[in-house]
C-alpha positions, 0 to 999 in steps of 0.5 A: 418749827420746820417739819422734818423731811426725813424722820426715823423713829425706833429704827432697827434692822434684822437681816435674814439669817442673822439672829441679832438686831442692828441698831437699838431703836434709832430716832433721827430727823433731817430737816429740808436743806439740813446737812447731817453727819452720822458717826458711829463705830463699825457695826453699830448700824449706820449703813443699815439705817441709811438703807431704810431711808430709800426703802431698800430695807425692807423691800429689796434687801432681805431684812426685817424693819422695826420702827418707822421711817418717813420721807416727806410724809411717805412711810418707806415700809409701804412706799415702793422703792421706785417712788422713793427713788425720785425723792432720795438719792443714794450713794453706797459704800461699794460703787460697783454695787450700783453700776449696771450699764456699759458706759459712763454716760449711760449709767447716769442717764439710766435712772432718768430714762426710767422716769420717762423724761424727755431726751433733751432733759436726760442729756442736760441733767447727765452732762451737768452731773458728770461736770460736777464730779469731774467725769465729763471727759469719760462719758463714753468710757466703760465704768469698769475702766475707771479707778475705784475713786472714779467709780465712786464719783460716777455713783454720786453723778447718778444720784445728783442727776435725779435732783433728789430732796435728800442725798444719803451718802455712805462713805463717798470719799472712801476711794477718792484722793484728797483733791477729789474728795475736796472737790466732791464736797465743794460741789456737794454743798451747792446741791439743793437737797438735804444731806445724810452723810456717813463719813470718816474723812472729816477734815474737808466736810466738817465746815459744811455740816449743820449737825452731827449725830453720834451713835454708840456701839449698841446703835443708840444715839449717844450725842446730837448737836452742832459740830462746835459742841460735839467736837469742842465742849463734848469732844471727850465724850465723842472720842470715847465712842471710838468715831473719827474726829477731825484732825484739828480736834485730834491735835487739840486734844494732844496740845491740851495734854501738853498744856497748850489750850487753844482760845477757840475750837478748831475744826479744820486745818486752817482754823487750827493753824490760825489758833496756833498762830494766835498764841504768843509761844508754842513748846518745841516739837518732838519730831522723831522719825521712825527708825530705818528698816532693820535689814539691808536685804531687799524684800520687793524689787521692781524693775521697769514695770509697765502694766497696760489695761487694754489700750491704756498704760496703767504703770510705765517703767516703774522701778524701786526697791523695798527693803525687808522690814520697811513700811512703804505707803503708795500714794497718788491721785485716783487712776495714778496706778496705786492699786495696779502696782500693789497688785503687781507686787503681790502677784495678784496681777501677774507682772511681766517676767522678771519685773517684780521679785520678792525675796529674790524669786520672780513673782511671775514664775511662782505658783499661787500657793508658793506665792501666798506663802511669801505675800498676803494681799488685802483687796480694796474691796474685801468682798473680792476675796471671800470664797467660803460661807462662814467667817471661821471657814474664810480664815481656815481656807488658806490653812486647809488647802495646805493641810494645816490644822486650823482651829487654834490659829483661827480662834486666835485671829477671831479674837484678835479681830473682834470677830468671834461673835460672827464665826458662823455668819456669812462673810457677806452679811458683815458690816463693811468694817467687819469685812475689812477686818476679816479680809486682813485676818485672812491675809495674815493667817498663813503668816507671810513675810510681806503684807500688801494692803489696798486701803486697809482702814477703809470702813473702819472706825477710829478705834478699829483703824488705830488697832489695825494700824498698831497691829501693822506696826507690831508686825512691822517691828517684828520684821515683816515688810508692809506696803499699804495703798492709801488716800489718807496722807495723814495716815501716811505721815503718822505710820509709814517709813517711806512713800512711793508717789505715783503720777500718771502711772509713773513713779515721781518720788520714792523716799522718806516720809518726812522728805516727801510729805514736806515737799508741798510743790511735789505734792501739788505737781502730783495732784495732791494736797499736803496732809491736814497738819501740814496745811495747818503748819503752813500758817505758822512759818512766820509766827512760830517757824519751829512749828513749820515742820509740823506733820505728825500728831506724834510731833505734838508731845 
């Protein structure tokens, strides 16, 4: 039997200032060269467990570790982090948390130089790592000028350059566009190291996974086995935990509900397409597009918007109208200008005068309080908007500065977003999924007419993401205008009415979801891959042409 490279026994973590343990005594092993996918609902302790592998808990993060974690026989409780860093590479949820230098190349070289490696070796490893993640052309740039996805790839390059025995990755594709995520995993599987991956975007990685470990809400191991078992024979048990499933598994569940049983377990879109193509017949699709916005009025008007970051033009001559009551998704590759457009729409990044109007009012001319009455904004990184020391105070802040009594409204949102038990906790001590829910709640507290959200489902488990999206759909059905920035084109297909597609800072398409996402050539030209169900449908055009338009899970009914 192969000796475990990583072995965790009875692990749980308690953070300073927190009364409760995170995790319920997790037992986990990772063998040399094994690729382990760790799933679990938000707040169950996945990220906390990952921090114990490289010794950040308990050495650097103020927290107590109960249980034992060993890496190559070294006890992480007694082994210095500097020693473990040569064996364990770590990529965090938030790439900004590990950027320390002023250039992309220096960032990758930093840890290598601390190992006192020869300069030639440092340069060679850094160049190889940057090439692997597609940043070779940005070596001299300041990391702050990279998109969120670019900084995530930089963090991975730093880990790869260390040549670790095990790579621990916490949501590494959260800020990556679909092509960048696909490329990242294509390179990752060629790395000679064991991998412990926390991820919710499973479609591009599931084919490479050896074993899936599923934690329940309490932080105990609920399931452990090969992907075909976890997402096949035991898929209902897995789904009951609220974790993300591959799109093919979600589709298979819906197909079974309408009497279509697949002969094989499909894990990837291509496997799903092949399994459907093998059937003699398929029922009609139930394609029903979302109705048009109820109002003909314009909620957001953008005219010839150009935004520059230093010498780089992030947006160039963008013009579009967002009808009142619309649900618009802004999509594009990393660095296309999605977040910049969303920030300009919400006035977070002040646009040129006259370039953006909300409800007919010039965003550039509005005072901050007047603007926040019209539009609520949720940042890509929720920590960027926290300003108080407790969850309840964070929610109450926007009301208090307006002289509005906060108690009842705060209590209602704490319950609605399942944050009541954390009302007195510091927002920075929450799990990433809990931070995301808090950031959305703070944007809703003043009941604005327009909501702009940058990656709203980032860090959320499937159940929480579904709850959040259902809430956004409810608010949208009630008349609020919703604008989201997302990399998840399947999410766009399922929920949005319209899509704004950016490429190179320009608006290349703005139209109904069905039209834009079914135009494979347009998506390819913009550097994107079609959503998973569209990739499955591409294999059905000849055998089942009436299914060639499959785009949404809602089409299967």
